[in-house]
C-alpha positions in Angstrom: 20.0 16.6 21.1 17.8 16.0 24.1 19.2 13.3 26.3 16.9 10.9 28.1 17.7 9.2 31.4 20.4 6.6 31.1 21.1 3.8 33.6 17.9 4.3 35.6 15.5 4.2 32.5 13.5 1.0 32.4 14.5 -1.3 29.4 11.0 -1.4 28.0 10.6 2.4 28.1 14.0 2.8 26.3 12.9 0.3 23.6 9.7 2.1 23.2 11.6 5.4 22.6 13.9 3.6 20.1 10.8 2.5 18.1 9.5 6.0 18.2 12.7 7.4 16.8 12.8 4.8 14.0 9.1 5.4 13.2 10.0 9.1 12.7 13.3 8.9 10.9 13.1 5.4 9.3 16.5 4.4 10.7 18.9 5.1 13.6 22.5 4.4 14.5 23.9 2.8 17.6 26.2 5.8 18.5 23.2 8.2 18.4 21.2 5.9 20.7 24.1 5.6 23.2 24.4 9.4 23.4 20.6 10.0 23.6 20.0 7.4 26.4 23.4 7.9 28.1 24.1 4.2 28.0 26.6 1.7 26.5 26.8 0.1 23.0 26.3 -3.3 24.6 23.0 -2.2 26.2 21.8 -0.7 22.9 22.8 -3.7 20.8 20.8 -5.9 23.3 17.8 -3.6 22.9 18.0 -3.8 19.1 18.4 -7.6 19.2 15.3 -8.0 21.3 13.2 -5.6 19.1 14.4 -7.4 16.0 13.3 -10.8 17.5 9.9 -9.3 18.0 9.8 -8.2 14.4 9.7 -4.5 15.2 12.9 -3.5 13.4 15.8 -4.9 11.3 19.4 -4.5 12.6 22.0 -3.2 10.2 25.7 -2.5 10.5 25.9 0.2 13.2 22.2 0.6 13.8 18.7 -0.4 12.7 15.9 0.3 10.2 12.2 -0.2 10.3 11.3 -3.8 10.0 7.8 -4.9 10.9 6.6 -8.4 10.2 5.3 -9.0 6.7 1.5 -8.7 6.3 0.0 -12.0 5.2 -3.3 -10.7 3.8 -6.9 -11.5 4.4 -9.8 -12.9 2.3 -11.9 -10.3 0.5 -14.9 -11.1 2.7 -12.8 -10.1 5.7 -11.3 -7.0 4.1 -14.8 -5.7 3.1 -15.7 -5.3 6.8 -12.6 -3.2 7.7 -12.1 0.6 7.6 -15.4 0.8 5.7 -16.0 4.5 6.5 -12.5 5.4 5.3 -12.9 3.4 2.1 -16.2 5.1 1.3 -14.6 8.5 1.6 -11.9 7.5 -0.7 -14.1 6.0 -3.5 -16.6 8.9 -3.4 -13.6 11.2 -4.2 -12.0 8.8 -6.8 -15.2 8.4 -8.8 -15.0 12.1 -9.7 -11.9 11.4 -11.7 -13.8 9.1 -14.1 -15.3 10.8 -17.2 -17.7 9.7 -20.0 -15.6 8.0 -22.7 -12.8 7.0 -20.3 -11.1 3.6 -20.6 -10.1 2.5 -17.1 -8.7 -0.5 -15.3 -10.1 -1.6 -12.0 -7.8 -3.9 -10.0 -9.2 -6.3 -7.4 -9.6 -5.5 -3.7 -12.2 -4.3 -1.2 -11.7 -0.5 -1.9 -11.8 -1.0 -5.7 -14.9 -3.1 -5.3 -16.6 -0.2 -3.5 -15.5 2.1 -6.4 -17.2 -0.3 -8.9 -20.5 0.2 -7.0 -20.2 3.9 -7.5 -19.4 3.4 -11.2 -22.7 1.5 -11.7 -24.4 4.9 -11.9 -22.1 6.1 -14.7 -22.3 5.3 -18.4 -20.2 5.4 -21.5 -17.1 4.0 -19.9 -14.9 1.0 -20.9 -13.8 -1.0 -17.8 -11.1 -3.5 -17.8 -10.8 -5.7 -14.7 -9.4 -8.9 -13.4 -11.9 -9.1 -10.5 -14.8 -11.4 -11.1 -17.0 -9.8 -8.4 -16.4 -6.3 -9.9 -17.3 -7.6 -13.4 -20.5 -9.0 -12.0 -21.4 -5.8 -10.1 -21.0 -3.8 -13.3 -22.7 -6.3 -15.6 -26.0 -4.4 -15.6 -24.5 -0.9 -16.0 -24.4 0.9 -19.3 -20.7 0.4 -19.7 -18.4 -1.9 -21.7 -16.8 -4.6 -19.4 -13.7 -6.4 -20.4 -12.8 -9.3 -18.0 -9.3 -10.7 -18.2 -8.8 -14.5 -18.2 -6.4 -16.1 -15.8 -6.1 -18.3 -12.7 -8.9 -17.6 -10.2 -7.7 -16.8 -6.6 -10.9 -17.8 -4.8 -10.4 -15.9 -1.6 -10.1 -12.6 -3.5 -12.1 -13.4 -6.6 -9.1 -12.3 -8.6 -7.8 -13.5 -12.0 -4.0 -13.6 -12.2 -1.2 -15.4 -13.8 0.2 -15.7 -17.4 -3.3 -15.7 -19.1 -4.3 -12.5 -17.4 -0.9 -10.9 -18.1 -1.1 -11.8 -21.8 -4.5 -10.1 -22.2 -3.3 -7.0 -20.3 -0.1 -6.7 -22.4 -2.3 -6.4 -25.6 -4.5 -3.6 -24.5 -4.1 -0.1 -23.0 -6.1 2.3 -20.8 -6.2 5.9 -19.7 -6.4 5.3 -15.9 -5.7 2.6 -13.4 -7.5 2.5 -10.1 -5.8 0.0 -7.7 -5.2 -0.8 -4.1 -2.3 -2.5 -2.3 -1.8 -4.4 1.0 1.1 -2.2 2.0 3.0 1.0 1.1 6.5 1.6 2.5 8.8 4.4 1.4 11.8 2.1 1.3 10.3 -1.0 -0.2 7.4 0.4 -2.3 4.0 -1.1 -3.0 3.5 -4.6 -1.9 0.9 -7.5 -1.7 1.2 -11.0 -0.2 0.7 -12.9 -3.6 3.5 -13.0 -6.2 1.2 -13.6 -9.1 -1.1 -10.8 -8.1 1.9 -8.5 -7.9 2.9 -9.3 -11.4 -0.6 -8.8 -12.8 -0.8 -5.4 -11.1 2.6 -4.5 -12.7 1.1 -5.3 -16.1 -1.8 -3.0 -15.4 0.5 -0.2 -14.4 2.5 -0.7 -17.6 -0.5 -0.2 -19.9 -2.2 2.7 -17.9 -1.6 6.3 -18.7 -2.4 7.5 -15.1 -1.9 5.3 -12.1 -4.1 6.2 -9.1 -3.6 4.4 -5.8 -6.5 4.1 -3.3 -5.5 3.2 0.2 -6.9 3.6 3.7 -4.7 4.5 6.6 -4.0 0.9 7.7 -1.9 0.3 4.5 0.7 3.0 5.2 4.0 1.7 6.6 3.0 -2.0 6.1 4.9 -4.5 3.9 4.0 -7.8 2.3 6.0 -10.4 0.4 5.7 -9.4 -3.2 6.8 -6.0 -4.4 4.6 -4.4 -7.1 6.6 -1.3 -7.8 8.4 1.7 -6.2 6.3 4.6 -5.1 7.6 6.9 -7.8 5.8 4.7 -10.4 2.4 6.0 -9.3 0.9 9.3 -10.3 -1.6 10.0 -7.5 -2.6 8.5 -4.1 -6.0 9.1 -2.5 -6.0 8.2 1.2 -7.4 8.9 4.6 -3.9 8.9 6.2 -3.0 12.2 7.8 0.6 12.5 6.5 3.2 14.7 8.1 4.8 17.6 6.2 7.9 15.5 5.9 6.0 12.5 4.4 4.1 14.8 2.0 7.5 16.2 0.9 8.7 12.7 0.2 5.8 12.0 -2.1 6.2 15.3 -3.8 9.9 14.7 -4.4 8.9 11.3 -6.0 6.5 13.1 -8.3 3.4 11.7 -6.6 0.3 13.9 -6.0 -1.3 13.2 -2.6 -5.0 13.8 -1.8 -6.1 13.3 1.8 -9.9 12.8 2.2 
């Protein structure tokens, strides 16, 4: 183990190194940090306490784990302006997975909304969606559109809640295309809204293949409501340049990764 300067290292520099270690390994223990920085447990515990207060990590017995502040979400109109080039690369790849005669589910969200615009040029597909804007965009296409009922969340144009869930529980589909607000190896797939999370879980339960579309900003981020563990999806299409270690994690979970 390479040791870094101890007593003379600036506190901020040491804390930055601590965050880099946790970013790489997901967790770290106090004894390891004391040896690496040649300093005392008291100093390391103080560093971890300060970093926890800033929302950068979560202290555990004998160390710390990743612990960034929960992502609160944005309105659809704001999301549509962000990472547009990445999202377009993702959807132009994802649309190739849709074949004539397919029955697919399109969840709500800015990336899936872009995918819907690509689907307008296709025909012979049955499309189930809980997104009002997506149903409207596809209304003039030569496809069958099934719009779930439910409570309208106006900032995302999404139908969620018990009515949407009842409809979804009575149908089935071959493929689900969906996005999330955060994906974390420890927590799983997350979104800020609890009802949206439950509706997405219903979609996952009735879909034969679950395909997650996420730009690089979603990786390593967490929100309040957990949708599922990562091993419940079949494929992820993303712009994130994963390390070999991260790719191996996905492979061990049975998830195919496509980087575009």
